[in-house]
N, C-alpha and C positions, 0 to 999 in steps of 0.2 A: 502493499500501499504507500502509495506516495502524498506526503502534506504539503500543497498549492498555501502557502502563503500568504494572503488577500488585504488585508489591513490592518491598522492596532487602529487604536483608541483609547482616547483618554478621558474619565468621566467625573465629576463632584459626586463622591457618594454619599458622602455627611461633612459634615461643618469642618474642612482640613483635610482630608479624606481622598485620597484620588485613583479608581480605580481604573487600569489600564487590561483593557482586552484586548487579543489576538483571533483572529478570525481567518479558518482555514477553511479550503475545499480540499475532499478527500478523495483520491483517483484510486480503484481498485479494479479485480478484475472479475466478473460476476457467472459462471454456470448458467444459462440459460437451458438449456439442451446437451444431452451425453457427446459430448466432443467438443460444441458450442456457447463460446462465450463472449462476451461484450465488456467492456468500461462501462463503470456505473460509478457514481458519484454521491459523494457525502460530504458531513459540513462538521467543525470541530471550530469548538468557542474554547479558548486559553486566559484561566487569570492571573496573568503574570505576577498579579503583589501578591497574591495566598498561594501561590501552584496551585491552582484547580487546573480540572482540563474536562470539557460533555462530550462523544462525539456521537455522531447518529450515521454509520455506514450504510452506503447502497439504499439510498433515499431512491435515485435516478438515475435513466441509460442518457437523461436530456441532459445535453451542456446549456443551453440556452433556459431549462427550468431550476437547474444548479446556483445560473450566476444570478433572477431573480430573489430565489432563497434565499441567499448570499449578501447580495443588497438589502435583502428584508433587514437579516438579523446587523448586519453595522447600521443600515438609518435607526433601528429601536433600539441599541445595544442592549442585543439580547448577552447574560451572563451564562455561566453553565451552568446554575442551575435551574433556570429557563429554558435551556436550549431543547429539552424531549416534548416538553409541551408545546411549546411553538411549532416544532418541526411536525409533529402528529394535529395540529390543530388547523397549520396548512395544507398539510394534503384531506 
């Protein structure tokens, strides 16, 4: 599996505390039939300040869909804690 860093964002999470999140697209291969596989895409969010990360692999085989999702995650500063819920709602 490859991780492609898309963006790193900072935000104030409380008075004086800054959160820093990195957003990745995960690229993997998924077998869809015996002897046939294709690239699949997932996402990962890492909280650099706390050392936490969460990933959801194999969400889609569509490049445009994963781009749409990663843009949504970055725009809304989704954290590792809420990543899975956001992805499930998006699907």
